[in-house]
C-alpha positions in Angstrom: 0.0 0.0 0.0 1.1 3.5 -0.7 3.1 5.3 2.0 2.8 8.9 0.7 1.5 11.6 2.9 2.9 10.6 6.3 2.0 14.0 7.7 -0.4 15.5 5.2 -3.4 15.5 7.5 -3.8 11.8 7.5 -5.2 10.3 10.7 -2.5 7.6 10.4 1.3 7.9 10.3 1.7 5.8 7.2 5.4 5.4 7.5 5.0 4.0 11.0 2.3 1.7 9.7 4.5 0.5 6.9 7.3 -0.2 9.4 5.0 -2.2 11.7 3.7 -4.3 8.8 7.0 -4.7 7.0 5.5 -3.0 3.9 3.3 -6.0 3.4 -0.1 -4.9 2.0 -1.9 -8.1 3.2 -0.5 -7.7 6.8 -1.4 -4.0 6.8 -5.0 -4.8 5.7 -5.3 -7.5 8.4 -3.9 -5.1 11.1 -6.2 -2.3 10.1 -9.2 -4.6 10.0 -8.4 -5.7 13.5 -8.1 -2.0 14.6 -11.5 -1.2 13.1 -13.1 -4.0 15.2 -11.2 -3.3 18.4 -11.7 0.5 18.2 -15.5 0.1 17.7 -15.7 -2.4 20.6 -13.7 -0.2 22.9 -15.8 2.8 22.1 -19.0 0.8 22.8 -17.5 -0.3 26.1 -16.4 3.2 27.0 -19.8 4.7 26.2 -21.5 2.1 28.4 -19.0 2.3 31.4 -15.9 4.5 31.0 -12.8 2.9 32.5 -9.1 3.6 32.3 -8.2 0.0 31.2 -10.3 0.2 28.1 -8.9 3.6 27.2 -5.4 2.2 27.7 -6.2 -0.8 25.5 -7.3 1.6 22.7 -4.2 3.8 23.3 -1.9 0.8 22.7 -3.7 -0.3 19.6 -3.7 3.2 18.2 0.0 3.6 18.8 0.7 0.3 17.0 -0.8 1.5 13.8 0.3 5.1 14.0 -3.1 6.6 14.8 -1.6 9.4 16.8 -4.8 11.5 17.3 -6.6 8.4 18.6 -3.7 7.6 20.9 -3.5 11.1 22.3 -7.3 11.2 22.9 -7.2 7.8 24.5 -4.3 8.9 26.8 -6.3 12.0 27.8 -9.3 10.0 28.6 -7.3 7.4 30.5 -5.6 10.2 32.6 -8.9 11.8 33.3 -10.5 8.6 34.4 -7.5 7.7 36.6 -8.0 11.1 38.4 -11.6 10.0 39.1 -13.2 12.5 36.8 -16.1 11.6 34.4 -14.3 12.2 31.2 -17.3 13.2 29.1 -15.4 15.8 27.0 -12.4 13.4 26.6 -14.7 10.6 25.5 -16.2 12.9 22.9 -12.8 13.8 21.6 -11.8 10.2 21.5 -15.0 9.3 19.6 -14.2 12.0 17.0 -10.6 10.8 16.6 -11.7 7.2 16.2 -14.4 8.1 13.7 -11.9 10.0 11.6 -9.3 7.3 11.8 -11.8 4.6 10.9 -13.2 6.5 8.0 -9.6 6.8 6.6 -8.9 3.1 7.3 -12.1 2.0 5.6 -11.3 4.1 2.5 -7.7 2.8 2.5 -9.1 -0.8 2.6 -11.5 -0.1 -0.2 -14.5 -1.5 1.6 -12.7 -4.6 2.9 -13.0 -3.4 6.5 
């Protein structure tokens, strides 16, 4: 898959993703498909009952594929929840970041996600 546009407004750092998947298009598609499923599952869980562990899980997954905005938003939510605050604003920010990343991934996968 094409690695152009590492920092051109893309929700993913494509260079990082290529490094993590050894420039293997099939592996990239598999990893991105797994992220789509996990990110949706984590958001559902966080909406139902916000918890730092789920935010941390999503943080790690996002870092793995180079979804830096998702990782930052998940880290903010995790920190807020660990402080004992509700995290409503942080959860909204995380949702927005995940929606943007997932739309990019779905387009990149060409409907295979």
